[in-house]
C-alpha positions in Angstrom: -5.0 35.2 30.8 -6.7 32.5 28.6 -6.6 29.1 29.3 -4.5 26.7 27.7 -5.9 24.4 24.9 -6.0 21.0 25.9 -6.6 19.2 22.7 -5.3 18.9 19.2 -7.4 20.8 16.7 -6.3 18.5 13.9 -7.7 15.5 15.7 -11.0 17.1 16.5 -11.4 18.3 13.1 -10.6 14.7 11.7 -13.3 13.0 14.2 -15.9 15.6 13.0 -14.8 15.1 9.3 -15.8 11.4 9.7 -19.1 12.4 11.4 -20.0 14.9 8.6 -18.7 12.5 5.9 -20.8 9.5 7.2 -24.0 11.1 8.4 -24.2 14.5 6.6 -24.1 18.0 8.0 -27.8 17.9 9.0 -27.7 14.7 11.0 -24.6 15.6 13.2 -25.4 17.0 16.6 -23.3 18.9 19.0 -23.7 15.9 21.2 -22.2 13.6 18.4 -19.3 16.0 18.1 -18.8 15.8 21.9 -18.8 11.8 21.9 -16.7 11.8 19.0 -14.0 14.1 20.0 -14.1 14.3 23.8 -14.6 18.0 23.7 -17.3 19.8 25.7 -19.9 21.7 24.0 -18.4 25.1 25.2 -15.1 23.9 23.7 -16.6 23.1 20.5 -18.2 26.7 20.1 -15.2 28.2 21.7 -12.9 26.8 18.9 -15.1 26.7 15.9 -17.8 29.3 16.8 -20.6 27.1 15.6 -21.3 23.6 14.0 -21.0 25.6 10.6 -17.5 27.0 11.6 -16.5 23.2 12.5 -17.8 22.3 9.1 -15.8 24.9 7.4 -12.6 23.7 9.1 -13.6 20.2 8.0 -14.2 21.1 4.3 -10.7 22.8 4.2 -9.0 19.9 6.1 -10.8 17.4 3.7 -9.5 19.3 0.5 -5.9 19.3 2.1 -5.4 16.0 3.4 -7.8 13.9 1.3 -8.5 15.5 -2.2 -5.3 17.1 -2.9 -3.0 14.1 -2.2 -5.3 12.0 -4.5 -4.7 14.5 -7.2 -0.9 15.2 -6.8 0.1 12.9 -9.8 -2.2 14.8 -12.0 -0.9 18.2 -10.7 2.7 17.3 -11.1 4.9 19.5 -13.4 5.3 16.3 -15.8 2.2 14.2 -15.9 2.6 10.7 -16.9 0.7 9.4 -19.9 -0.9 6.6 -17.7 -1.5 9.0 -14.7 -5.3 9.4 -15.3 -5.8 5.6 -15.6 -3.9 5.1 -12.5 -6.0 7.8 -10.6 -9.3 6.1 -11.8 -8.1 2.9 -10.5 -6.8 4.3 -7.3 -10.3 5.8 -6.6 -12.1 2.5 -7.4 -9.9 0.7 -5.0 -10.6 3.2 -2.4 -14.3 3.1 -2.7 -14.0 -0.6 -2.5 -11.8 -0.7 0.4 -13.5 2.0 2.4 -17.1 0.5 1.8 -15.8 -2.9 2.9 -14.4 -1.5 6.1 -17.5 0.8 6.9 -15.5 3.8 6.8 -17.0 6.9 5.2 -17.0 6.8 1.3 -17.9 8.9 -1.7 -17.2 12.6 -1.5 -17.7 14.8 1.6 -18.5 17.8 -0.5 -20.6 16.3 -3.1 -22.6 14.6 -0.4 -23.0 18.0 1.3 -25.1 19.3 -1.7 -27.8 17.1 -0.6 -28.0 18.9 2.8 -29.2 22.4 4.0 -25.8 23.7 3.2 -26.2 22.7 -0.3 -28.0 26.2 -0.7 -25.3 28.1 1.2 -23.6 30.6 -1.1 -20.2 30.0 0.6 -20.4 26.2 0.6 -21.5 26.1 -2.9 -18.3 28.4 -3.9 -16.2 25.9 -2.0 -17.7 22.8 -4.0 -17.4 24.7 -7.2 -13.8 25.5 -6.6 -13.4 21.7 -5.7 -15.1 21.1 -9.1 -12.6 23.4 -11.0 -9.7 21.7 -9.2 -10.6 18.3 -10.2 -11.3 19.4 -13.8 -7.9 21.1 -14.0 -6.1 17.9 -12.8 -8.2 15.6 -15.1 -7.5 18.0 -17.9 -3.7 17.6 -17.1 -4.1 13.8 -17.2 -6.0 13.9 -20.5 -3.3 16.2 -22.1 -0.7 13.8 -21.1 -2.6 10.8 -22.4 -3.7 12.5 -25.6 -0.7 15.1 -26.5 -1.9 15.3 -30.1 -5.6 16.0 -29.3 -6.9 19.4 -30.2 -8.2 21.7 -27.6 -11.8 21.1 -27.8 -11.6 17.2 -28.0 -9.2 17.4 -25.0 -11.7 19.6 -23.0 -14.7 17.4 -24.0 -12.9 14.3 -22.7 -11.9 16.1 -19.4 -15.4 17.0 -18.8 -16.6 13.4 -19.3 -14.1 11.9 -17.3 -14.7 14.5 -14.4 -18.3 13.8 -14.7 -17.7 10.0 -14.3 -15.6 10.9 -11.1 -18.2 13.0 -9.6 -20.9 10.2 -10.3 -18.7 7.4 -9.0 -18.2 9.5 -5.7 -22.1 10.0 -5.4 -22.7 6.3 -6.3 -20.1 5.1 -3.7 -22.4 6.0 -0.9 -25.5 4.0 -2.1 -23.9 1.5 -4.5 -20.0 1.0 -4.2 -20.0 -1.7 -6.7 -21.5 0.3 -9.2 -19.2 3.3 -8.4 -16.1 1.1 -8.7 -17.3 -0.4 -12.1 -17.8 3.1 -13.5 -14.4 4.0 -12.8 -12.9 0.7 -14.0 -14.9 1.1 -17.2 -13.7 4.7 -17.7 -10.1 3.5 -17.0 -10.4 0.6 -19.5 -11.8 3.0 -22.1 -8.7 5.1 -21.8 -6.4 1.8 -21.8 -8.2 0.9 -25.2 -7.2 4.3 -26.7 -3.5 3.9 -26.1 -1.3 3.8 -29.1 
């Protein structure tokens, strides 16, 4: 008979998420995970198989609990005309708040491209799917904001705004003020075009 699990998997994944988000996959050791979670090395390997298995669990948890809730207003059946501007401003406020508190900021998945996992096909697939999900949400926001725009113009706007979001998530790690400014300017540009 197997032993009873004495820990909450979601808590372990959440603690590991913050480590990977703050330090990057390559800089996180099993000892770091042990200290952050209170689990032994054998429990980490038993639960996740490897550090890579733990990262995979973290990436899915990050998408489910961090990314998708932020995108909900842009994925609703009826997207408000100002939903995209509100999203940009919420992201700017989150970057500012997190950087002031010392919590991880930027995007865990975007930051992962700069680690050894950036060359891993499965991780690249997760990041590409995240980008597609982000682009689809922004596209819905653009469609709500510009209902009369032709398809090519709407697609171009969505691509530019998605690029600004990805750039801001990258900048957030090294220059939060500039990341916030980029998102605020992007939102202001959309505000000016109201009418």
